[in-house]
C-alpha positions, 0 to 999 in steps of 0.5 A: 500500500506504500506506493499508493499512499504517496499519491495522496501527498498534497491536497485532497479537497473534500468536495461539495455536493451541488444541488438544484433548486428542488434540493436534488443532486446536480450531476452536471454541476458536480462535473464542473466543480470536480474539473475546477478542482482537478485543474488546480493540481490536487492530489486526490478527491474526497466525496460524500464527506461533511463538506459534501453533506453526506448525511442528507443522502440515502444509499441510492443517492450516494451511489449516484454521486459516487458514480458521477465522481468516478466518471468526472475524476477519470482515474486522474487522482485517487478517489476517497469515498465517505462511508459515514454510518451509525452502525457497523453493518450500515458502514459495510454496506456503504463500503461495498457500494464505494468499492463497486463504484471504483473508490480507492479508499473509504473514510469515516468517523467512529459512529457518532451517537453513543459514547464508545470505548477506545477498544470498541473504536479499534474493533469497529475499524478493524472489522470494517477493514477486514470485512469491507476489503477496502483501505480505510482512513479513520477520521477524528472530527470535532463534530463527533462524540467519539475520538480516536486516541493517539494510542488507538491510532498507533495500534490501528496503523499496524493493520494492512488495510487501515491506510491512515487517519484524517485528524481535524480535532486539535493541534495537540492531537495532531502532534501526538498522532504524528509523533506516534506514527508519522515516520511510518511509510505504510500509514498516512496522517492527513491534516484536515483543518485549514487553520493548521495547514502550514503548521502541519507542514512544518511537522512533516505532514504531507497529506491534507484534506480541505473542505471550504477553500479546497472547493472555492480556491484550490489553487491557493491551497496548492500554492501554499504547498508548492512554496513550502516544498520549494523551501520558500518559507516566507512565501508559503507563510504569506500565501497561508495567511492570505488563505486563512484571512479569506476563510475568516471573512467568508465564514464570518458572514453569519452563514453556515460554512457550506452555505457561504462556500456554495454561494461563492461557487455559484458566483464562480459559475460552478454550481448553485448556492443551495444547501439542505434544510435546515441549513439556509442558502445565501440570500441576495444581500449575502451573495453581494457581500461574497461577490465583493470579497471574490472581486477583491481577490480577482476571483470572479469570472467575466460572466459571474452574473450568468446563472448556472 
């Protein structure tokens, strides 16, 4: 698995799922969005994650989304499928679907509702790896009750089908996990929070999953990585500060993060602004604010006002 894991060094956007005005999946817009992301020079594509509003889709819809993603990616980068579930058996069903649709990896948090022991979390991932038959990436997400301890991650790292961990909880946890398993070549530590992007690089982490900015400004995200890799720490810092300041501003408009990101994506001509209720899509005043922010950074295309 080592050689395959190195393909994920770099940026893997957690891709938003476009919807139409009726709240239905929009495959044409999905193709445009994935093309926009791939054109930035990313290393992977992660679909049906939190940024992809996975919880709003039933099993049939998830399969259609995966099929569309596979066709749009076309094998150019590894495809990671979110298989989040509240029961082990349900997760195994989603893994079977992901394998059938050509996903290279599956990713999920521990079940989020009831509190689990670390032994139960470890057994959950081992069963998925052994019965599901696909390389599994665990996920420490701050929205979930159950978090993997660094000791649990270190134990899972020895299993041949547990491929890695996406860590988005705290800087302390990221550092302790990296200290425990970061030198392994058969297990991937992926940082998943834009505000720890450059600090994670300084630790030695080389794989990143990015939600909001990974959709809206993937070229900026790739630029930070490139400049850091070239040894230009000052330029990497400046690019990182520009990225995080942009995130502060777009997330500070009073919308949910994905509502703000999808509003920006509509202005870029990639998809429509719609999110699933109870989240609220941006109104015209908010669209105008986001438009001014994009214009300030020279991000708007000439035909930005054209409906998509």
